[in-house]
Backbone as CSV, one residue per row, in Angstrom:
resi,resn,N_x,N_y,N_z,CA_x,CA_y,CA_z,C_x,C_y,C_z
1,UNK,256.589,240.617,85.643,255.243,240.356,85.155,255.127,238.943,84.620
2,UNK,256.134,238.505,83.869,256.110,237.153,83.317,256.090,236.125,84.435
3,UNK,256.804,236.380,85.530,256.865,235.447,86.641,255.482,235.245,87.257
4,UNK,254.671,236.285,87.354,253.331,236.185,87.907,252.469,235.286,87.023
5,UNK,252.579,235.421,85.712,251.804,234.584,84.797,252.222,233.129,84.955
6,UNK,253.530,232.894,85.078,254.019,231.532,85.225,253.505,230.910,86.514
7,UNK,253.607,231.623,87.611,253.140,231.094,88.891,251.633,230.898,88.870
8,UNK,250.935,231.860,88.295,249.481,231.738,88.222,249.063,230.522,87.417
9,UNK,249.721,230.290,86.294,249.400,229.124,85.474,249.738,227.844,86.214
10,UNK,250.860,227.832,86.899,251.262,226.643,87.646,250.314,226.402,88.807
11,UNK,249.927,227.450,89.510,248.991,227.303,90.625,247.647,226.794,90.122
12,UNK,247.139,227.358,89.004,245.876,226.873,88.441,245.973,225.412,88.063
13,UNK,247.090,225.034,87.485,247.293,223.642,87.088,247.296,222.724,88.310
14,UNK,248.010,223.100,89.365,248.071,222.272,90.572,246.708,222.192,91.255
15,UNK,245.978,223.280,91.295,244.630,223.261,91.869,243.730,222.344,91.044
16,UNK,243.850,222.425,89.727,243.043,221.583,88.864,243.353,220.105,89.107
17,UNK,244.629,219.757,89.236,245.014,218.371,89.496,244.429,217.913,90.826
18,UNK,244.459,218.755,91.844,243.889,218.421,93.137,242.384,218.187,93.024
19,UNK,241.695,219.014,92.261,240.254,218.843,92.061,239.972,217.532,91.335
20,UNK,240.781,217.202,90.352,240.587,215.967,89.602,240.760,214.761,90.515
21,UNK,241.789,214.767,91.339,242.008,213.655,92.266,240.822,213.525,93.216
22,UNK,240.330,214.643,93.722,239.170,214.618,94.618,237.933,214.085,93.890
23,UNK,237.741,214.483,92.637,236.577,214.015,91.870,236.661,212.517,91.618
24,UNK,237.830,212.025,91.275,237.994,210.589,91.036,237.738,209.823,92.329
25,UNK,238.275,210.312,93.447,238.034,209.652,94.730,236.540,209.637,95.047
26,UNK,235.869,210.749,94.815,234.433,210.839,95.076,233.654,209.828,94.247
27,UNK,233.977,209.732,92.964,233.253,208.817,92.083,233.487,207.371,92.498
28,UNK,234.713,207.033,92.862,235.025,205.650,93.241,234.419,205.290,94.586
29,UNK,234.433,206.220,95.538,234.039,205.874,96.897,232.554,206.054,97.205
30,UNK,231.827,206.779,96.386,230.422,207.028,96.714,229.575,205.782,96.454
31,UNK,228.498,205.645,97.218,227.611,204.509,96.970,226.829,204.724,95.681
32,UNK,226.314,203.638,95.105,225.507,203.797,93.895,224.315,204.712,94.158
33,UNK,223.789,205.308,93.108,222.661,206.234,93.245,221.492,205.574,93.962
34,UNK,221.295,204.306,93.753,220.184,203.594,94.381,220.322,203.573,95.893
35,UNK,221.529,203.610,96.418,221.728,203.609,97.859,221.669,205.009,98.435
36,UNK,221.899,206.039,97.628,221.889,207.409,98.118,220.469,207.931,98.309
37,UNK,219.536,207.502,97.498,218.161,208.000,97.573,217.264,206.889,98.072
38,UNK,216.555,207.153,99.161,215.667,206.121,99.669,214.215,206.569,99.730
39,UNK,213.960,207.858,99.933,212.575,208.323,99.977,212.544,209.807,99.639
40,UNK,211.408,210.227,99.072,211.289,211.642,98.765,210.824,212.400,100.007
41,UNK,210.540,213.686,99.878,210.171,214.518,101.023,208.904,214.057,101.732
42,UNK,208.024,213.398,101.025,206.765,212.974,101.617,206.812,211.517,102.066
43,UNK,207.994,210.899,102.052,208.133,209.541,102.535,207.774,208.468,101.527
44,UNK,207.479,208.849,100.292,207.156,207.846,99.277,208.435,207.123,98.868
45,UNK,208.360,205.825,98.598,209.560,205.096,98.214,210.070,205.559,96.851
46,UNK,211.387,205.525,96.698,212.012,205.815,95.412,212.574,204.511,94.870
47,UNK,213.404,204.606,93.822,213.955,203.406,93.190,214.733,202.542,94.164
48,UNK,215.352,203.131,95.190,216.139,202.348,96.137,215.261,201.664,97.173
49,UNK,214.016,202.123,97.335,213.132,201.550,98.329,211.786,201.259,97.654
50,UNK,211.684,200.133,96.945,210.446,199.852,96.239,209.289,199.637,97.212
51,UNK,208.098,199.886,96.719,206.910,199.652,97.533,206.906,198.192,97.976
52,UNK,206.446,197.942,99.178,206.515,196.602,99.763,205.713,195.560,98.980
53,UNK,204.637,195.970,98.333,203.800,194.999,97.640,204.153,194.827,96.164
54,UNK,205.144,195.566,95.674,205.548,195.442,94.285,206.963,194.869,94.209
55,UNK,207.240,194.033,93.220,208.608,193.538,93.089,209.525,194.657,92.642
56,UNK,210.796,194.588,93.053,211.709,195.637,92.617,211.888,195.608,91.103
57,UNK,211.931,196.779,90.513,212.078,196.897,89.069,213.258,197.819,88.799
58,UNK,214.106,197.427,87.859,215.218,198.297,87.480,214.638,199.567,86.883
59,UNK,215.176,200.676,87.282,214.654,201.960,86.867,215.751,202.777,86.210
60,UNK,215.397,203.677,85.285,216.418,204.541,84.707,217.081,205.429,85.747
61,UNK,216.407,205.620,86.907,216.987,206.417,87.968,218.193,205.696,88.573
62,UNK,218.171,204.343,88.568,219.284,203.567,89.093,220.494,203.782,88.202
63,UNK,221.495,204.403,88.756,222.702,204.652,87.976,223.616,203.447,88.065
64,UNK,224.270,203.134,86.984,225.245,202.062,86.961,226.606,202.661,87.268
65,UNK,227.267,202.161,88.280,228.554,202.696,88.708,229.559,202.745,87.573
66,UNK,229.647,201.689,86.799,230.647,201.600,85.743,230.387,202.629,84.640
67,UNK,229.140,202.795,84.274,228.794,203.796,83.262,229.056,205.197,83.807
68,UNK,228.606,205.450,85.043,228.820,206.759,85.670,230.300,207.088,85.745
69,UNK,231.085,206.124,86.156,232.510,206.367,86.311,233.160,206.690,84.966
70,UNK,232.809,205.924,83.943,233.408,206.178,82.627,233.046,207.570,82.103
71,UNK,231.812,207.968,82.303,231.376,209.297,81.871,232.143,210.373,82.640
72,UNK,232.235,210.207,83.944,232.948,211.181,84.767,234.437,211.206,84.434
73,UNK,235.028,210.045,84.215,236.448,209.978,83.860,236.698,210.705,82.541
74,UNK,235.834,210.485,81.574,235.983,211.143,80.273,235.859,212.659,80.416
75,UNK,234.917,213.106,81.232,234.718,214.540,81.437,235.941,215.161,82.114
76,UNK,236.415,214.516,83.165,237.558,215.047,83.909,238.814,215.028,83.046
77,UNK,239.038,213.942,82.329,240.228,213.853,81.482,240.191,214.895,80.367
78,UNK,239.030,215.130,79.823,238.912,216.159,78.781,239.293,217.521,79.336
79,UNK,238.840,217.815,80.538,239.182,219.090,81.171,240.679,219.166,81.442
80,UNK,241.253,218.081,81.935,242.691,218.065,82.195,243.473,218.315,80.911
81,UNK,243.117,217.576,79.863,243.837,217.720,78.597,243.679,219.118,78.016
82,UNK,242.502,219.701,78.166,242.270,221.057,77.662,243.138,222.067,78.414
83,UNK,243.202,221.943,79.728,244.034,222.851,80.514,245.508,222.693,80.123
84,UNK,245.954,221.463,79.978,247.345,221.232,79.588,247.625,221.782,78.189
85,UNK,246.672,221.608,77.280,246.836,222.132,75.921,246.963,223.647,75.950
86,UNK,246.152,224.302,76.776,246.231,225.758,76.901,247.596,226.186,77.427
87,UNK,248.127,225.459,78.390,249.449,225.792,78.914,250.528,225.606,77.853
88,UNK,250.439,224.505,77.116,251.440,224.213,76.089,251.397,225.257,74.981
89,UNK,250.219,225.696,74.606,250.069,226.613,73.477,250.152,228.089,73.855
90,UNK,250.288,228.395,75.128,250.338,229.785,75.565,251.784,230.292,75.512
91,UNK,252.097,231.230,74.606,253.473,231.726,74.488,253.926,232.543,75.697
92,UNK,253.007,232.984,76.544,253.367,233.764,77.727,253.831,232.882,78.883
93,UNK,253.599,231.599,78.776,253.999,230.669,79.833,255.465,230.301,79.637
94,UNK,256.178,230.227,80.745,257.595,229.877,80.731,257.811,228.539,80.015
95,UNK,258.905,228.437,79.298,259.214,227.231,78.514,259.279,225.984,79.395
96,UNK,259.792,226.112,80.605,259.868,224.964,81.515,258.467,224.468,81.876
97,UNK,257.567,225.386,82.187,256.181,225.016,82.518,255.507,224.402,81.301
98,UNK,255.757,224.962,80.131,255.164,224.412,78.905,255.657,222.990,78.663
99,UNK,256.946,222.757,78.871,257.512,221.425,78.675,256.911,220.433,79.687
100,UNK,256.787,220.870,80.944,256.187,220.012,81.970,254.726,219.709,81.641
101,UNK,254.008,220.700,81.166,252.606,220.492,80.781,252.515,219.520,79.612
102,UNK,253.432,219.623,78.660,253.433,218.709,77.524,253.738,217.277,77.978
103,UNK,254.697,217.123,78.894,255.012,215.795,79.426,253.808,215.209,80.172
104,UNK,253.140,216.048,80.952,251.948,215.600,81.685,250.841,215.207,80.705
105,UNK,250.681,215.976,79.632,249.672,215.660,78.615,249.963,214.294,78.000
106,UNK,251.231,214.046,77.670,251.611,212.754,77.089,251.378,211.619,78.077
107,UNK,251.738,211.821,79.350,251.509,210.793,80.378,250.017,210.500,80.532
108,UNK,249.233,211.545,80.536,247.791,211.397,80.716,247.172,210.609,79.562
109,UNK,247.546,210.941,78.344,246.986,210.197,77.201,247.500,208.756,77.183
110,UNK,248.740,208.552,77.588,249.288,207.193,77.675,248.538,206.387,78.732
111,UNK,248.308,206.998,79.909,247.565,206.316,80.973,246.145,205.982,80.530
112,UNK,245.499,206.892,79.832,244.141,206.634,79.358,244.115,205.426,78.435
113,UNK,245.071,205.348,77.529,245.154,204.201,76.635,245.393,202.909,77.395
114,UNK,246.268,202.956,78.397,246.547,201.763,79.209,245.321,201.351,80.016
115,UNK,244.611,202.336,80.578,243.400,202.020,81.345,242.391,201.288,80.472
116,UNK,242.163,201.798,79.275,241.209,201.161,78.367,241.682,199.761,77.964
117,UNK,242.978,199.614,77.723,243.522,198.311,77.352,243.367,197.311,78.500
118,UNK,243.674,197.725,79.712,243.538,196.839,80.871,242.077,196.456,81.072
119,UNK,241.173,197.426,80.954,239.746,197.116,81.107,239.315,196.056,80.092
120,UNK,239.757,196.204,78.847,239.424,195.219,77.819,240.016,193.850,78.114
121,UNK,241.244,193.816,78.587,241.885,192.539,78.898,241.229,191.852,80.098
122,UNK,240.822,192.630,81.092,240.127,192.047,82.248,238.800,191.438,81.788
123,UNK,238.086,192.140,80.933,236.836,191.598,80.386,237.116,190.327,79.581
124,UNK,238.217,190.314,78.842,238.571,189.137,78.048,238.881,187.932,78.939
125,UNK,239.247,188.176,80.174,239.507,187.079,81.119,238.203,186.511,81.680
126,UNK,237.069,187.079,81.274,235.785,186.520,81.686,235.010,187.342,82.686
127,UNK,235.547,188.464,83.113,234.828,189.320,84.047,233.909,190.228,83.245
128,UNK,232.737,190.497,83.801,231.741,191.251,83.050,232.160,192.679,82.759
129,UNK,232.737,193.359,83.746,233.123,194.751,83.544,234.221,195.107,84.521
130,UNK,234.968,196.139,84.195,236.039,196.613,85.063,236.306,198.076,84.776
131,UNK,236.744,198.767,85.799,237.169,200.153,85.700,238.587,200.198,86.241
132,UNK,239.451,200.922,85.559,240.844,201.032,85.980,241.203,202.503,86.114
133,UNK,241.896,202.828,87.189,242.440,204.166,87.368,243.922,204.021,87.653
134,UNK,244.743,204.568,86.773,246.190,204.542,86.954,246.635,205.850,87.582
135,UNK,247.377,205.737,88.664,247.961,206.900,89.313,249.464,206.840,89.140
136,UNK,250.163,207.658,89.892,251.623,207.653,89.819,252.140,206.344,90.419
137,UNK,252.543,205.420,89.560,253.081,204.117,89.952,252.123,203.313,90.831
138,UNK,250.822,203.467,90.596,249.818,202.678,91.304,248.612,202.480,90.398
139,UNK,247.788,201.511,90.768,246.579,201.248,89.984,245.459,200.786,90.906
140,UNK,244.256,201.238,90.607,243.058,200.771,91.290,242.156,200.161,90.231
141,UNK,241.673,198.957,90.511,240.809,198.250,89.576,239.534,197.878,90.326
142,UNK,238.399,198.234,89.753,237.102,197.860,90.309,236.470,196.903,89.310
143,UNK,236.093,195.705,89.791,235.584,194.654,88.920,234.141,194.345,89.295
144,UNK,233.291,194.212,88.271,231.888,193.852,88.515,231.833,192.351,88.775
145,UNK,231.804,192.018,90.052,231.777,190.621,90.484,231.306,190.613,91.935
146,UNK,230.639,189.530,92.341,230.158,189.456,93.724,231.305,189.435,94.727
147,UNK,232.334,188.657,94.435,233.485,188.546,95.336,234.702,188.160,94.520
148,UNK,235.856,188.475,95.042,237.105,188.138,94.377,237.886,187.136,95.214
149,UNK,238.430,186.140,94.554,239.312,185.198,95.222,240.749,185.697,95.057
150,UNK,241.666,185.064,95.747,243.084,185.426,95.599,243.544,185.173,94.165
151,UNK,242.997,184.146,93.537,243.351,183.848,92.142,242.839,184.951,91.222
152,UNK,241.611,185.428,91.463,241.067,186.537,90.671,241.967,187.766,90.783
153,UNK,242.339,188.116,92.006,243.175,189.292,92.231,244.518,189.128,91.519
154,UNK,245.093,187.930,91.601,246.383,187.678,90.945,246.263,187.801,89.429
155,UNK,245.178,187.257,88.850,244.961,187.370,87.395,244.867,188.823,86.953
156,UNK,244.066,189.576,87.678,243.834,190.968,87.316,245.106,191.797,87.530
157,UNK,245.783,191.572,88.648,247.024,192.303,88.919,248.086,191.965,87.874
158,UNK,248.109,190.732,87.407,249.060,190.338,86.369,248.812,191.128,85.080
159,UNK,247.550,191.298,84.725,247.211,192.089,83.533,247.704,193.525,83.703
160,UNK,247.477,194.100,84.884,247.900,195.474,85.133,249.420,195.595,85.082
161,UNK,250.104,194.645,85.725,251.567,194.677,85.751,252.150,194.552,84.354
162,UNK,251.634,193.628,83.572,252.161,193.422,82.222,251.853,194.610,81.299
163,UNK,250.703,195.211,81.457,250.297,196.300,80.566,250.889,197.644,80.969
164,UNK,250.864,197.938,82.276,251.271,199.265,82.738,252.611,199.273,83.464
165,UNK,253.170,198.090,83.761,254.454,198.032,84.448,254.395,198.445,85.900
166,UNK,253.230,198.338,86.503,253.065,198.728,87.904,253.337,197.510,88.788
167,UNK,254.127,197.678,89.842,254.418,196.547,90.730,253.149,196.017,91.395
168,UNK,253.127,194.714,91.600,251.967,194.033,92.182,251.529,194.677,93.497
169,UNK,252.491,195.091,94.316,252.181,195.659,95.641,251.446,196.990,95.531
170,UNK,251.516,197.635,94.377,250.895,198.942,94.202,249.549,198.863,93.484
171,UNK,249.000,197.656,93.379,247.734,197.456,92.670,246.653,197.093,93.677
172,UNK,245.545,197.793,93.613,244.391,197.511,94.456,243.266,197.010,93.556
173,UNK,242.711,195.854,93.907,241.609,195.275,93.138,240.416,195.150,94.081
174,UNK,239.275,195.693,93.649,238.075,195.736,94.475,236.916,195.125,93.716
175,UNK,236.098,194.345,94.423,234.879,193.787,93.828,233.739,194.774,94.018
176,UNK,232.952,194.932,92.990,231.731,195.742,93.062,230.610,194.848,92.547
177,UNK,229.778,194.333,93.444,228.730,193.396,93.018,227.762,194.036,92.029
178,UNK,227.261,193.210,91.092,226.236,193.725,90.176,225.022,194.163,90.986
179,UNK,224.388,195.224,90.538,223.193,195.684,91.249,222.041,194.730,90.977
180,UNK,221.146,194.579,91.928,219.982,193.709,91.727,219.180,194.164,90.504
181,UNK,218.813,193.215,89.690,218.056,193.526,88.478,218.941,193.991,87.350
182,UNK,220.232,194.133,87.605,221.172,194.562,86.591,221.765,193.362,85.881
183,UNK,222.775,193.582,85.060,223.399,192.490,84.347,224.009,191.480,85.284
184,UNK,223.912,190.225,84.957,224.457,189.152,85.783,225.946,189.022,85.537
185,UNK,226.605,188.440,86.525,228.032,188.201,86.424,228.287,187.022,85.486
186,UNK,229.365,187.115,84.675,229.677,186.035,83.744,230.791,185.155,84.237
187,UNK,231.512,185.542,85.243,232.648,184.760,85.736,232.176,183.577,86.517
């Protein structure tokens, strides 16, 4: 009976991790809300397709990728940490699974701290905004900038390497241009 609980908890944990990875990929790869919606059912223009005779205006409907991502990351991480906490605190779960869940919880909180630190350091280098996702010995960085030069990528990768200890070859840096009518780039 105990073995079934252990496997069930481990299976739930692995499924949850898979869902989290899929959610993070979805958030990073999807187009901004302004590009997803172009017209309503009756063909009237929405925020992504302003009326031809009116200048485009920033709308609350226009979602900011960086804000959306941070909100989604916080939600997903909270769920991950809660699931891990439940595993750690459940006396019916095998000690090995509890120890692994505790190690994962510590890694997750450490990664979150590093992500926030890297984002702050990238901003301190003069970039308007950045999002960082640390994976197993890899990092993805999305920077609010029209384009990145090789020097920009090297600067940002250096921050990631020094802060998180991730090898340069395992770091991906992507430019995400500011949306029209949104905050201007400072770099």
